[in-house]
Backbone as ProteinMPNN parsed JSONL, in Angstrom:
{"seq_chain_A": "XXXXXXXXXXXXXXXXXXXXXXXXXXXXXXXXXXXXXXXXXXXXXXXXXX", "coords_chain_A": {"N_chain_A": [[117.653, 120.903, 84.568], [114.931, 122.073, 85.937], [113.644, 122.38, 89.107], [110.466, 121.941, 90.435], [109.013, 123.922, 92.821], [106.641, 124.09, 94.607], [106.094, 121.663, 95.757], [105.027, 119.283, 98.082], [106.28, 117.324, 100.848], [105.218, 114.982, 101.094], [104.26, 114.49, 98.265], [106.415, 114.592, 96.888], [107.768, 112.275, 97.901], [105.798, 110.362, 96.735], [106.335, 110.603, 94.304], [109.049, 110.282, 93.648], [108.821, 107.687, 94.349], [107.658, 106.172, 92.025], [109.763, 106.102, 90.529], [111.35, 103.902, 91.594], [112.175, 104.442, 94.13], [111.921, 103.968, 97.98], [110.886, 104.441, 101.22], [113.048, 104.055, 103.682], [113.745, 104.547, 106.294], [112.804, 106.816, 108.709], [113.222, 109.761, 110.963], [111.952, 111.929, 113.027], [111.337, 114.647, 111.371], [112.96, 113.723, 109.271], [113.524, 112.117, 106.173], [114.514, 109.183, 104.582], [115.362, 107.647, 101.778], [115.879, 104.719, 99.641], [117.166, 103.48, 96.606], [117.867, 100.63, 94.434], [118.921, 100.72, 91.366], [119.7, 99.498, 88.249], [121.827, 97.811, 89.499], [122.764, 99.299, 91.337], [123.059, 101.115, 94.398], [121.157, 103.527, 95.657], [120.953, 106.497, 97.739], [118.825, 108.747, 99.158], [117.946, 111.769, 101.084], [115.5, 113.576, 102.484], [113.589, 116.39, 103.958], [110.882, 116.813, 105.567], [108.975, 119.518, 105.545], [106.714, 121.005, 104.551]], "CA_chain_A": [[116.535, 120.594, 84.924], [114.355, 123.293, 86.739], [112.68, 121.274, 89.68], [109.17, 122.477, 90.997], [109.185, 124.472, 94.238], [105.71, 123.856, 95.264], [105.994, 120.053, 96.162], [104.95, 118.681, 99.472], [107.231, 116.521, 100.926], [104.533, 113.865, 100.769], [103.67, 114.54, 96.972], [107.795, 114.036, 96.398], [107.841, 110.869, 98.175], [105.161, 109.805, 95.876], [106.732, 110.687, 92.617], [110.249, 109.232, 93.713], [108.338, 106.255, 94.52], [107.377, 105.889, 90.848], [111.008, 105.627, 90.073], [111.791, 102.791, 92.487], [112.829, 104.6, 95.899], [111.242, 103.638, 98.815], [111.173, 105.164, 102.415], [113.825, 103.066, 104.297], [113.798, 105.166, 107.423], [112.333, 108.209, 109.345], [113.372, 110.131, 112.198], [111.402, 113.19, 112.964], [110.803, 115.162, 110.056], [113.765, 113.428, 108.296], [113.326, 110.932, 105.731], [115.599, 108.615, 103.883], [114.715, 106.884, 100.659], [116.983, 104.126, 99.073], [116.674, 102.439, 95.475], [118.747, 100.102, 93.599], [118.646, 100.906, 89.696], [120.972, 98.867, 87.147], [122.67, 97.169, 90.474], [123.82, 100.401, 91.95], [122.18, 101.414, 95.33], [121.353, 105.198, 95.546], [120.242, 106.953, 98.808], [118.274, 110.578, 99.03], [117.338, 112.156, 102.272], [114.298, 114.361, 102.411], [113.164, 117.048, 105.1], [109.528, 116.975, 105.52], [108.727, 120.702, 105.779], [105.278, 121.122, 104.801]], "C_chain_A": [[115.975, 121.591, 86.132], [113.372, 122.067, 87.499], [111.556, 122.349, 90.511], [109.53, 122.879, 92.561], [107.881, 124.369, 95.059], [105.068, 122.352, 95.55], [105.913, 120.039, 97.554], [106.134, 117.894, 99.857], [106.33, 115.028, 100.354], [104.412, 113.329, 99.373], [105.482, 113.933, 96.437], [108.284, 112.731, 96.461], [107.176, 109.889, 97.276], [105.727, 109.597, 94.358], [108.175, 110.038, 92.424], [109.823, 107.827, 93.6], [108.039, 105.548, 93.254], [108.822, 105.216, 90.136], [112.037, 104.457, 90.779], [112.272, 103.355, 93.939], [111.567, 104.529, 96.653], [111.585, 104.244, 100.135], [112.08, 103.847, 103.169], [113.905, 103.398, 105.87], [113.203, 106.359, 107.679], [112.549, 108.53, 110.742], [112.997, 111.662, 112.386], [110.822, 113.557, 111.833], [111.865, 114.838, 109.099], [113.505, 112.264, 107.601], [114.407, 110.399, 104.487], [114.771, 107.595, 103.024], [115.738, 106.153, 99.877], [115.971, 103.585, 97.785], [117.652, 101.922, 94.933], [118.021, 100.122, 91.965], [120.142, 100.399, 89.217], [122.19, 98.306, 88.346], [123.071, 98.248, 90.839], [122.601, 100.947, 93.019], [122.519, 102.992, 95.37], [120.352, 105.569, 96.961], [120.031, 108.329, 98.721], [117.792, 110.698, 100.351], [116.311, 113.684, 101.791], [113.942, 115.206, 103.996], [111.978, 117.388, 104.765], [109.236, 118.481, 106.164], [107.366, 121.096, 105.841], [104.561, 119.971, 104.452]], "O_chain_A": [[116.634, 121.789, 87.153], [112.671, 121.209, 86.963], [111.898, 123.384, 91.084], [110.223, 122.196, 93.315], [108.017, 124.57, 96.266], [103.882, 122.021, 95.553], [106.674, 120.735, 98.226], [107.04, 117.859, 99.024], [106.693, 114.249, 99.473], [104.431, 112.124, 99.124], [105.635, 112.957, 95.702], [108.937, 112.116, 95.618], [107.691, 108.806, 96.999], [105.559, 108.68, 93.554], [108.514, 109.426, 91.412], [110.361, 106.969, 92.9], [108.133, 104.322, 93.289], [108.931, 104.196, 89.455], [113.217, 104.248, 90.499], [112.725, 102.578, 94.779], [110.457, 104.871, 96.244], [112.756, 104.622, 100.183], [111.62, 102.707, 103.114], [114.131, 102.47, 106.646], [113.064, 107.06, 106.677], [112.172, 107.781, 111.643], [113.721, 112.537, 111.91], [109.909, 112.921, 111.306], [111.879, 115.517, 108.073], [113.234, 111.281, 108.29], [114.957, 111.132, 103.664], [113.815, 106.915, 103.398], [116.582, 106.885, 99.359], [114.761, 103.356, 97.759], [118.597, 102.703, 94.821], [116.944, 99.669, 91.577], [121.265, 100.723, 89.601], [123.381, 98.402, 88.051], [124.276, 98.241, 90.592], [121.451, 101.171, 92.639], [123.596, 103.564, 95.207], [119.262, 105.041, 97.182], [120.896, 109.084, 98.276], [117.196, 109.726, 100.815], [116.533, 114.536, 100.93], [114.058, 114.591, 105.056], [111.788, 118.155, 103.821], [109.293, 118.542, 107.392], [106.825, 121.469, 106.881], [103.341, 119.933, 104.61]]}, "name": "protein", "num_of_chains": 1, "seq": "XXXXXXXXXXXXXXXXXXXXXXXXXXXXXXXXXXXXXXXXXXXXXXXXXX"}
């Protein structure tokens, strides 16, 4: 799957929110998003550059 390269960090957070991810913490420009899908806990990290 090809990922779009022209997304800002805020746009990516919005799009991941549609799949059940939410921001659980932010330190400076780093954000942690978590989700529970089908009983499994998922964590991903983003660096907000743009």
